C-alpha positions as CSV (number, residue, x, y, z in Angstrom):
1,M,11.3,16.3,30.5
2,T,9.6,13.0,31.6
3,D,11.4,10.2,33.4
4,L,11.3,8.2,30.2
5,E,13.0,11.0,28.3
6,R,15.6,11.3,31.0
7,Q,16.3,7.6,30.9
8,F,16.7,7.8,27.1
9,T,19.1,10.7,27.5
10,K,21.1,8.6,29.9
11,D,21.2,5.8,27.4
12,M,22.5,8.2,24.7
13,I,25.3,9.3,27.1
14,N,26.1,5.6,27.7
15,I,26.4,5.1,23.9
16,Y,29.1,7.7,23.9
17,T,30.9,6.3,26.9
18,T,30.8,2.7,25.7
19,A,31.8,3.6,22.1
20,K,34.7,5.6,23.4
21,R,35.9,2.8,25.7
22,E,35.3,-0.2,23.5
23,C,35.7,1.2,20.0
24,C,38.1,4.1,20.6
25,Y,35.5,6.2,18.9
26,Q,35.1,9.6,20.5
27,A,31.9,11.2,19.2
28,N,32.2,14.7,20.8
29,R,29.6,16.3,18.5
30,F,27.1,13.6,19.4
31,L,27.7,14.2,23.1
32,Q,27.4,17.9,22.6
33,L,24.1,17.5,20.7
34,V,22.7,15.3,23.5
35,D,23.8,17.8,26.1
36,E,22.2,20.7,24.2
37,K,18.9,19.1,23.1
38,G,18.4,16.1,25.2
39,G,18.5,12.5,24.0
40,V,15.1,12.4,22.3
41,S,15.5,15.6,20.3
42,A,19.1,14.6,19.4
43,A,18.0,11.2,18.2
44,K,15.2,12.6,16.1
45,Q,17.6,15.0,14.4
46,L,20.1,12.2,13.7
47,I,17.5,9.8,12.5
48,H,16.3,12.3,9.9
49,K,19.8,13.1,8.6
50,P,19.9,11.9,5.0
51,G,22.3,9.0,4.4
52,G,22.8,8.4,8.1
53,T,25.6,9.7,10.3
54,E,29.4,9.3,10.6
55,G,28.8,7.7,14.0
56,F,26.6,5.0,12.6
57,A,29.2,4.2,10.0
58,A,31.9,4.1,12.7
59,L,29.8,1.7,14.9
60,W,29.1,-0.5,11.8
61,E,32.9,-0.7,11.1
62,H,33.4,-1.9,14.7
63,H,30.5,-4.3,14.5
64,R,28.7,-2.4,17.3
65,L,25.5,-1.3,15.7
66,D,23.9,-2.3,19.1
67,L,25.3,1.0,20.3
68,S,23.6,3.0,17.6
69,V,20.9,5.6,18.2
70,E,18.8,3.6,15.8
71,A,19.0,0.4,17.9
72,H,18.1,2.4,21.0
73,V,15.1,4.0,19.4
74,L,13.8,0.6,18.6
75,K,13.9,-0.6,22.2
76,P,10.4,-1.5,23.3
77,E,10.6,0.7,26.4
78,Y,11.2,3.8,24.2
79,K,8.4,3.1,21.6
80,T,6.2,6.0,22.9
81,L,9.0,8.6,22.4
82,F,9.2,8.1,18.6
83,T,6.7,8.0,15.7
84,E,6.1,4.9,13.7
85,E,7.9,6.6,10.8
86,E,11.0,7.3,12.9
87,R,11.0,3.7,14.1
88,K,10.6,2.5,10.5
89,I,13.6,4.6,9.4
90,C,15.7,3.1,12.2
91,K,14.7,-0.4,11.4
92,E,15.3,-0.1,7.7
93,R,18.7,1.5,8.3
94,L,19.8,-1.3,10.7
95,L,18.5,-4.1,8.4
96,D,20.3,-2.5,5.4
97,F,23.6,-2.9,7.3
98,G,22.9,-6.5,8.4
99,F,21.9,-5.8,12.0
100,H,19.3,-8.2,13.3
101,V,16.2,-6.3,14.5
102,E,13.9,-7.9,17.0
103,E,10.2,-7.7,16.1
């Protein structure tokens, strides 16, 4: 695992911690997936899940899509970890739910 992949994994764990603290949303399966596969592999699996995830919906309901995997995938520092297609899926999903995406 590269340093960048380790940092992304830390960010994924921070998503869990922040969502639990600020939204009272405890995404245990998300945390388990990140622990088992690492943040990048977990994110790729979640991105490709048809119709999105329960976690995305919960974050949307709490007006916290900034904590979504999709928002983190689009961060400039992580661009090299994901394909253009994966980034496109994330961008479209966020825009569909009214989240402002930086270009």
